[in-house]
C-alpha positions as CSV (number, residue, x, y, z in Angstrom):
1,M,145.6,101.8,85.0
2,A,145.6,101.4,88.8
3,F,142.5,102.9,90.2
4,K,143.4,105.8,92.8
5,R,141.1,105.8,95.9
6,P,139.1,109.2,96.1
7,K,139.9,111.3,99.0
8,F,137.0,112.4,101.0
9,E,137.2,115.6,103.3
10,K,134.8,116.6,106.0
11,D,132.5,119.5,105.1
12,K,133.1,119.2,101.6
13,G,132.9,117.3,98.5
14,Y,131.5,113.8,99.0
15,A,129.7,114.9,102.5
16,W,127.2,116.7,100.6
17,V,126.3,113.7,98.8
18,I,126.0,111.8,102.3
19,L,123.7,114.8,103.2
20,F,121.4,114.5,100.2
21,F,120.9,110.8,100.7
22,S,120.5,111.2,104.5
23,F,117.7,113.7,103.8
24,L,115.9,111.4,101.4
25,S,116.1,108.8,104.3
26,H,114.7,110.9,106.6
27,F,112.1,111.8,104.3
28,V,111.0,108.3,103.8
29,H,111.2,106.6,107.1
30,I,110.4,109.3,109.7
31,G,108.4,111.3,107.3
32,F,106.4,108.1,106.4
33,S,106.1,106.7,110.2
34,F,104.2,109.8,111.2
35,G,102.6,111.3,108.2
36,T,100.7,108.0,107.5
37,A,99.7,107.2,111.2
38,G,96.0,108.7,110.6
39,N,95.4,107.2,107.3
40,L,96.7,103.8,107.9
41,T,94.8,103.7,111.5
42,I,91.7,104.1,109.5
43,A,92.6,101.9,106.7
44,H,93.4,99.0,108.9
45,Q,90.2,99.6,111.1
46,E,88.4,99.0,107.7
47,F,90.5,96.3,106.1
48,F,90.5,94.0,109.2
49,K,86.8,94.9,110.1
50,V,87.9,95.9,113.8
51,N,87.1,99.0,116.1
52,L,89.3,102.1,116.1
53,Q,91.4,100.9,119.1
54,K,92.4,97.6,117.5
55,G,92.8,99.4,114.2
56,S,95.3,101.8,116.1
57,L,97.3,99.1,117.6
58,I,99.4,98.2,114.5
59,G,100.5,101.8,114.2
60,S,101.2,102.0,117.8
61,V,103.2,99.0,118.0
62,Y,105.2,100.3,115.0
63,L,106.2,103.5,116.6
64,G,106.7,102.1,119.9
65,V,109.4,99.7,118.2
66,L,110.9,102.4,116.2
67,F,112.0,104.2,119.3
68,L,112.6,101.2,121.8
69,F,115.0,99.5,119.0
70,G,117.0,102.7,119.1
71,P,119.9,101.4,121.6
72,I,120.3,98.0,119.6
73,A,120.3,99.9,116.3
74,S,123.0,102.5,117.8
75,I,125.2,99.1,118.6
76,L,124.7,97.9,115.2
77,V,126.1,101.3,113.8
78,K,128.9,101.1,115.9
79,K,129.7,97.4,115.2
80,L,128.9,96.9,111.7
81,G,128.9,100.5,110.4
82,C,126.2,102.9,108.9
83,R,126.0,101.3,105.7
84,F,125.5,97.9,106.7
85,T,122.7,99.0,109.2
86,E,121.1,101.4,106.6
87,I,120.8,98.6,104.1
88,L,119.7,96.1,106.8
89,G,117.0,99.0,107.9
90,G,115.8,99.1,104.2
91,F,115.4,95.6,103.9
92,L,113.6,95.0,106.9
93,F,111.5,97.9,106.0
94,M,110.3,96.6,102.6
95,L,109.8,93.4,103.9
96,G,107.5,94.2,106.7
97,L,105.4,96.5,104.6
98,G,105.5,94.4,101.5
99,V,104.6,91.1,103.1
100,S,101.9,92.6,105.3
101,V,99.8,92.8,102.1
102,F,99.0,89.2,102.7
103,S,98.0,89.6,106.0
104,Q,94.5,88.0,107.3
105,D,94.4,88.7,110.7
106,L,95.3,91.6,112.8
107,W,98.1,90.0,114.4
108,H,99.9,89.2,111.0
109,A,100.0,92.8,110.6
110,I,101.2,93.8,114.1
111,I,104.1,91.4,113.4
112,L,105.0,92.5,110.1
113,Y,104.3,95.9,109.9
114,G,104.6,96.7,113.7
115,V,107.7,94.8,114.5
116,V,109.5,94.0,111.4
117,A,109.3,97.3,109.8
118,G,109.4,99.0,113.0
119,I,113.0,97.6,113.6
120,G,113.9,98.7,109.9
121,A,112.8,102.1,110.7
122,S,114.9,102.4,113.8
123,C,117.8,101.2,112.1
124,C,117.5,103.6,109.1
125,Y,117.0,106.2,111.5
126,T,120.1,105.8,113.5
127,A,122.2,105.0,110.5
128,S,121.1,108.2,108.6
129,S,121.6,110.3,111.5
130,Q,125.1,108.8,112.5
131,I,126.6,109.3,109.1
132,L,126.4,112.9,109.3
133,A,128.8,113.1,112.5
134,I,131.5,111.0,110.3
135,Y,131.1,113.7,107.3
136,F,130.9,116.9,109.0
137,D,132.5,118.8,111.6
138,K,132.2,122.4,111.4
139,L,129.0,122.5,109.5
140,K,127.6,119.5,111.6
141,Y,124.7,121.7,112.8
142,L,123.8,122.6,109.5
143,A,123.9,119.2,108.0
144,F,121.4,118.0,110.6
145,S,119.4,120.6,110.3
146,L,118.8,120.2,106.3
147,A,118.8,116.4,106.9
148,T,116.0,116.8,109.3
149,L,114.4,119.0,106.8
150,G,113.1,115.9,105.1
151,I,111.2,114.8,108.2
152,Y,108.9,118.1,107.9
153,I,108.6,117.7,104.0
154,G,107.6,114.1,104.6
155,L,104.9,115.0,107.1
156,M,103.2,117.2,104.6
157,T,103.7,115.0,101.7
158,W,103.1,111.5,102.7
159,P,99.5,112.0,104.1
160,I,98.3,113.2,100.8
161,L,100.2,110.7,98.8
162,C,99.0,107.7,101.3
163,Q,95.6,108.8,101.0
164,F,95.7,108.9,97.0
165,L,97.0,105.5,96.9
166,L,94.5,103.9,99.4
167,N,91.5,105.5,97.2
168,K,93.1,104.6,93.9
169,F,94.4,101.0,94.5
170,G,93.1,99.8,97.6
171,Y,94.8,98.8,100.8
172,S,96.7,95.7,99.6
173,H,98.2,97.3,96.6
174,A,98.7,100.8,98.2
175,M,101.0,99.1,100.9
176,G,102.9,97.4,98.4
177,I,103.7,100.5,96.6
178,M,104.5,102.3,99.7
179,A,106.9,99.4,100.2
180,C,108.8,100.0,97.1
181,A,109.5,103.7,98.1
182,H,111.8,102.6,100.9
183,L,114.1,101.1,98.4
184,L,115.6,104.5,98.8
185,H,117.1,103.1,102.0
186,I,119.2,100.5,100.3
187,I,120.4,103.0,97.9
188,A,121.2,105.5,100.3
189,G,122.9,102.9,102.4
190,I,125.1,101.8,99.2
191,S,126.4,105.4,99.3
192,F,127.2,105.6,103.0
193,F,130.8,104.8,102.5
194,E,132.8,104.9,105.9
195,P,136.5,105.9,104.9
196,A,139.1,104.8,107.3
197,E,139.9,107.5,110.1
198,K,143.1,108.5,108.7
199,G,141.5,109.0,105.1
200,L,138.9,111.4,106.3
201,E,140.7,114.9,107.0
202,G,138.9,117.5,108.9
203,T,138.6,121.1,108.2
204,T,140.4,122.4,111.1
205,D,143.5,124.5,110.0
206,K,146.8,124.0,111.9
207,P,148.0,126.6,113.9
208,D,150.8,128.6,112.6
209,N,152.9,128.3,115.9
210,V,152.8,124.7,115.6
211,T,155.7,123.1,113.6
212,S,156.3,119.5,112.8
213,V,159.5,117.6,113.2
214,T,160.0,115.4,110.1
215,S,161.8,112.2,109.8
216,D,164.4,113.8,107.3
217,E,166.1,116.0,110.0
218,P,169.0,114.0,111.8
219,K,168.3,113.0,115.2
220,E,171.6,114.2,116.4
221,K,170.5,118.0,115.6
222,I,167.3,117.5,117.0
223,D,169.0,116.3,120.3
224,E,171.5,119.3,120.0
225,S,168.7,122.0,119.4
226,L,166.7,120.9,122.6
227,G,169.8,120.5,124.6
228,K,170.4,124.4,123.9
229,D,166.9,125.3,124.6
230,N,167.0,123.7,127.9
231,F,170.3,125.4,128.8
232,A,168.8,128.5,127.8
233,M,165.9,128.0,130.1
234,E,168.2,127.1,133.3
235,V,170.2,130.4,132.6
236,N,167.2,132.6,132.3
237,M,165.9,131.2,135.5
238,V,169.1,131.5,137.6
239,I,169.1,135.1,136.4
């Protein structure tokens, strides 16, 4: 039995699955990035036994890399696709946060959490936003609004969750648990299937007054029809 490739259309069907995973991706990366900034600044200060300025340096580098890497992330999306970029971002996110639990000095965390995880967050943010423009046309603004809603829910959820994990398990174990949460990016990336342009149909209806010429109609009949129309136009102009 031959496998029939599913038909994907804009603004319907599989597009809503894409929207759901884009919502989760926004909840995890941007919601986490800004929601845990204050909690982790204090945690870094206490764990590495540094002052508040140095403790906040990790989060500052992380947020800076997140936005500065955006142009490069957009190039990755254009060249390699949203699917690959999202999976790559999720892998870097998990790697940066997961390995940072073994940091002994402040600069270890700056490189792992600040730079590596920051690049991953930038890739995820760009890919999970761009995929919506591929699957939505008429409902594009609604789709972006619903996806970014995940950011605001994350901003309310992650501070509470992060502080609970820090109090319950300590810095190292809490960072490891939060790193596992970014597995959602890899799952979302797998779902970011980008069909061929000709296989993704828009929802724009074809005007009634536009007729298409099929290949079944003889070429001679078409030429004859066009010739009559041109002759009629010339007669009207003369009159």
